[in-house]
Each structure stands twice: as C-alpha cells, then as structure tokens.
ROTORDO-775443 format. One record per residue (C-alpha): residue in one letter; y, x, z. Coordinates in steps of 0.25 Angstrom, whole numbers, padded with zeros to 4 digits, always signed. Layout:
<drenlums>
AYXZ ...
</drenlums>
This chain:
<drenlums>
M-0004-0043+0032 S-0017-0039+0028 G-0026-0046+0017 V-0038-0038+0021 G-0050-0047+0020 K-0042-0058+0012 T-0044-0062-0002 V-0033-0068-0011 C-0031-0072-0025 V-0019-0069-0034 T-0018-0077-0047 G-0012-0071-0059 A-0014-0058-0053 S-0009-0049-0065 G+0005-0055-0064 Y+0017-0048-0059 I+0018-0054-0045 A+0003-0056-0044 S+0000-0041-0046 W+0009-0037-0035 L+0003-0048-0026 V-0011-0042-0029 K-0006-0028-0026 F+0000-0032-0012 L-0012-0041-0009 L-0022-0029-0011 E-0012-0020-0003 H-0013-0031+0008 G-0029-0030+0008 Y-0032-0043+0001 A-0043-0045-0009 V-0037-0051-0021 K-0043-0060-0032 A-0034-0059-0043 S-0034-0069-0055 V-0030-0065-0069 R-0031-0071-0082 D-0039-0060-0088 P-0045-0050-0078 K-0049-0041-0090 D-0035-0039-0095 P-0031-0025-0090 K-0016-0029-0091 K-0018-0040-0081 T-0028-0032-0071 D-0027-0017-0072 H-0014-0016-0063 L-0021-0025-0053 L-0034-0017-0053 K-0026-0005-0050 L-0020-0010-0037 D-0024-0004-0024 G-0035-0012-0018 A-0039-0019-0031 K-0052-0012-0033 E-0057-0017-0020 R-0050-0031-0018 L-0044-0036-0031 H-0053-0046-0039 L-0049-0051-0053 F-0052-0065-0057 K-0049-0072-0071 A-0042-0085-0070 N-0033-0094-0078 L-0022-0102-0073 L-0026-0114-0082 E-0040-0114-0079 E-0044-0123-0067 G-0053-0116-0057 S-0051-0102-0064 F-0045-0097-0050 D-0057-0102-0042 A-0064-0089-0041 A-0051-0081-0039 V-0047-0090-0027 E-0060-0092-0021 G-0061-0085-0007 C-0047-0081-0007 D-0038-0083+0006 G-0026-0084-0003 V-0021-0086-0017 F-0009-0081-0024 H-0006-0089-0037 T+0004-0081-0045 A-0002-0084-0059 S+0009-0091-0067 P+0015-0087-0081 F+0029-0082-0081 Y+0035-0080-0095 H+0046-0086-0104 N+0043-0086-0118 V+0036-0099-0117 T+0032-0108-0129 D+0023-0118-0121 P+0028-0119-0107 Q+0017-0129-0102 A+0006-0120-0107 E+0012-0107-0104 L+0019-0109-0091 I+0017-0122-0085 D+0002-0124-0086 P-0002-0110-0081 A+0008-0112-0069 V+0005-0126-0065 K-0010-0127-0068 G-0012-0113-0064 T-0006-0115-0050 L-0015-0128-0049 N-0027-0121-0054 V-0025-0109-0044 L-0022-0119-0032 G-0034-0127-0036 S-0043-0115-0035 C-0036-0112-0021 S-0039-0126-0016 K-0054-0124-0019 A-0054-0111-0011 S-0055-0114+0004 S-0052-0099+0007 V-0038-0100+0001 K-0028-0101+0013 R-0015-0100+0005 V-0010-0100-0010 V+0003-0092-0013 V+0008-0097-0027 T+0018-0089-0035 S+0029-0099-0039 S+0043-0095-0043 V+0058-0097-0040 A+0057-0104-0053 A+0050-0115-0046 V+0062-0116-0036 A+0075-0114-0042 Y+0076-0122-0054 N+0080-0136-0050 G+0094-0138-0056 R+0101-0135-0042 P+0112-0125-0044 R+0109-0110-0041 T+0122-0103-0037 P+0125-0091-0027 D+0126-0101-0015 V+0113-0108-0018 V+0100-0104-0011 V+0087-0108-0018 D+0076-0109-0008 E+0061-0114-0007 T+0065-0129-0007 W+0070-0128-0021 F+0060-0132-0032 S+0063-0131-0047 D+0064-0144-0055 P+0053-0145-0066 D+0061-0155-0074 L+0073-0145-0075 C+0063-0134-0079 K+0058-0143-0090 Q+0072-0147-0095 T+0077-0132-0095 K+0064-0127-0100 M+0061-0117-0089 W+0046-0117-0091 Y+0043-0106-0081 V+0051-0112-0070 L+0044-0125-0073 S+0030-0119-0073 K+0033-0113-0059 T+0039-0125-0054 L+0028-0134-0058 A+0017-0124-0053 E+0023-0123-0039 E+0025-0139-0038 A+0010-0140-0042 A+0006-0130-0032 W+0013-0137-0020 K+0007-0150-0025 F-0007-0145-0026 S-0006-0137-0012 K-0001-0150-0005 E-0013-0158-0011 K-0023-0148-0008 G-0018-0142+0005 L-0017-0128-0001 D-0008-0119+0007 I+0002-0113-0004 V+0014-0105-0004 T+0023-0102-0016 I+0031-0089-0019 N+0043-0092-0028 P+0049-0079-0033 A+0060-0077-0042 M+0060-0066-0054 V+0050-0056-0049 I+0053-0042-0052 G+0049-0028-0047 P+0037-0018-0051 L+0026-0023-0061 L+0012-0020-0058 Q+0006-0027-0070 P+0007-0020-0084 T+0014-0032-0091 L+0029-0036-0090 N+0031-0049-0082 T+0042-0059-0085 S+0051-0056-0073 A+0050-0041-0074 A+0053-0043-0089 A+0067-0049-0085 I+0071-0035-0080 A+0064-0028-0092 N+0072-0036-0102 L+0085-0032-0096 L+0081-0017-0097 N+0075-0018-0111 G+0088-0019-0119 S+0091-0034-0117 Q+0105-0037-0122 T+0108-0047-0111 Y+0103-0052-0098 P+0100-0067-0094 N+0110-0076-0087 A+0101-0079-0076 S+0100-0077-0061 F+0086-0076-0055 G+0080-0072-0041 W+0073-0059-0041 V+0062-0054-0032 N+0053-0042-0032 V+0038-0044-0036 K+0033-0036-0023 D+0041-0046-0014 V+0035-0058-0022 A+0020-0052-0020 N+0023-0050-0005 A+0028-0064-0003 H+0015-0069-0009 I+0007-0062+0001 Q+0016-0065+0013 A+0015-0080+0008 F+0000-0079+0009 E-0001-0071+0022 I+0010-0078+0031 P+0004-0091+0036 S+0017-0098+0037 A+0021-0095+0023 N+0023-0109+0016 G+0030-0116+0004 R+0038-0108-0006 Y+0045-0094-0005 C+0056-0090-0015 L+0057-0076-0018 V+0070-0070-0022 E+0076-0057-0018 R+0089-0061-0025 V+0095-0069-0036 A+0102-0061-0047 H+0108-0064-0061 Y+0103-0055-0072 S+0116-0048-0073 E+0113-0042-0059 I+0099-0038-0063 V+0106-0031-0075 E+0116-0024-0066 I+0105-0019-0056 L+0097-0013-0068 R+0110-0007-0074 K+0112+0000-0060 H+0098+0006-0059 Y+0095+0008-0074 P+0107+0011-0081 S+0100+0018-0093 F+0095+0004-0098 N+0102-0004-0108 L+0104-0017-0099 P+0110-0030-0104 Q+0125-0030-0103 K+0128-0045-0104 C+0122-0059-0100 A+0114-0067-0110 D+0125-0078-0110 D+0139-0080-0107 K+0137-0090-0096 P+0141-0088-0082 F+0130-0080-0075 V+0119-0089-0069 P+0122-0089-0054 I+0113-0082-0044 Y+0108-0090-0032 Q+0101-0088-0019 V+0086-0089-0015 S+0083-0091+0000 R+0075-0080+0007 E+0073-0088+0019 K+0059-0092+0017 V+0054-0079+0011 K+0058-0072+0023 S+0046-0078+0030 L+0037-0070+0020 G+0043-0057+0025 I+0048-0053+0011 E+0059-0043+0011 Y+0064-0043-0004 I+0065-0031-0012 P+0079-0031-0017 L+0082-0035-0032 E+0088-0021-0036 Q+0075-0014-0031 S+0066-0025-0038 I+0074-0022-0051 K+0072-0007-0050 E+0057-0009-0047 T+0056-0018-0059 V+0062-0008-0068 D+0054+0004-0063 S+0042-0004-0066 L+0046-0009-0080 K+0049+0006-0083 E+0035+0010-0078 N+0028-0001-0086 N+0037+0002-0099 F+0042-0012-0099 I+0057-0006-0101 S+0061+0004-0111 V+0068+0014-0102 G+0083+0014-0106 G+0082+0000-0111 G+0082-0005-0125 G+0072-0014-0131 G+0069-0029-0131 G+0073-0039-0121 G+0070-0054-0120 H+0077-0056-0107 H+0080-0071-0110 Q+0066-0076-0109 I+0066-0072-0094 C+0076-0082-0090 E+0076-0094-0100 E+0065-0100-0091 I+0072-0098-0078 R+0087-0096-0080 K+0093-0109-0077 
</drenlums>
C-alpha cells in the first residue's frame, strides 16, 4: 500500500522499533512527524535524518511523555499515529517514576492529543507480550498463549516485574480511554525484539544477545518469545493500513530458552567465548507456544529466529557493541529479572 499524500506521527521515534517504523513509513511514501525528547541530540536524530526520504518528508517534534498536550502539535493533521514511546530497561530504583508513569501517563497523553485531532483515523499502540503472558497460568510446551490472555497487575506487583506491570497498565489504560472516547486503536504485542539496529545506542533487547557474546559466564534460566524488529515495524504499518485490523496482535516467531540461543550463537560464531552453563541448577523454564492465527491477517511472514540472531550479531559487531572474539563484561541477569517468571 502507498502512503503518498498521507501524514502519520511516530512517538519515541529514536527508539529501536520506532526507527525501523520511520524507515519503512518513509519508504512507503508517508510524511512522518516524529516526536523525540530532544530534537537537538544527534544521538537521537542523526540516524533518522539520514534515512531515504527524510529530507523531504520527516519532521521532528519535541515532546515529553509526562507533559500533557506536548504531543498536540505532532499529532495535528495526521491520518494515523504510532505510539511506540515507552521506557524499557531493568536497573530500576523507582519503578513508578521510571517505568510506570511514563508508560501509563505517556499513553494517555498521546491518546488525549489524538482524541483532539479530528484527522486521526487510527492509533497503533506498541504494547508487549509482557502485557499478555504473565497471569499465573502455566506456560508449558502444550499451552498456546493468544490475544485473549492479559497479564495480572497484582501478580506483577507481588513478583516485582515492574516493566511487565508498566506495559500491562499502559495497555489497560489505552483500551479504557479508546472505548470512552471512541478512538480506533490497535495494539501490537511483540516479544523480545532482535535484529539489526538503526540507532547508535544499544537497546535492552539487543543487549540480551550482546551480553552472551561479551564473556558472560552463564546464561539466564529463562524462555522468551523472539521476533525480528523488521517484522514488528511491518506489523505496525499493516495494522494501520488494513481497515479490518482490530484488537491486539501477539508477535512471536518462536519461543526459545536461552540455552537454545547460546547453541545458535555457538554454531555460527564459534570464536566467541560463550557461556557454558545456566545461571542456576533448577530445571529449565519450559517453552510454550504463541498463537500465529491472528497475525496471519496482517500478512506477516516471520523472519526465522536463526536469521534474526545472525542479523543482530552482525549489527552489534558493526556498531562495536561486542568485542570480536568475546571477553569483557556481561550483565545478562538484568535482562530477565523483570520478565522471567
């Protein structure tokens, strides 16, 4: 589909998924109004300004998730809005201020701006499998997680899964607001997103792979869904362009235990000093299935996990985020303390 003559807004445009989204939107011919916290920070904007079509059709806007009305200018006159801005990191000292407020208030601020703009036909919200799969129900190989699952905020609080809580509360708030205001929203719920990086900084999910290659002694006892960033960006665009798209879409190419990720890395990158053992002696956290039924309607044909891992590593090398041959630090534990249970 062509976006020629259409204008869309992308919030948090310098982020990992958002950067690919901006790239693909420009390639589709859209004019893109991109919000960033600091348009003057070259680390946040240079990679966007270099994209094909950026000179003619990319406009940067300053906006802050916690500031009501700060997205009004970016959203005004747009046919669609992609709300991707939400913090994702693990060394949290104040979960409310660092994760929950930006996720929940930020979502409501963006949707508030959308509800004022009569031009906006649909809002695509970047949620997460974090808002789907953490409800105390067993996740074993014969269990299929699908879009009808919702994470349980009380369980998240009890287990201190603050990132999971932030995404769960933000998505709940988005659905409630959209029903009250009659906004057409769709959510995209990806698992761990990997693949090539466009931005010059290391994001949390790509760091999961970098840590394994940078001399980490052990790998986490955790099973996650994994999906390529390009598939996620494409799914956002399809969710906007396909009139019948609705509700939530879980995006998972496959669920794999960290031991499997290490084996794939070992096969393709034998020179790296990869971890030989698991971080604990407990039985491996089981894998489970995530339904692909609904996402088929978006026409996404997933890039296989093995290829996604190779693309991630090549990109990490190119950006000097891994020391070739391994060795060096490795704080891999942080990545899954939030989302491991």
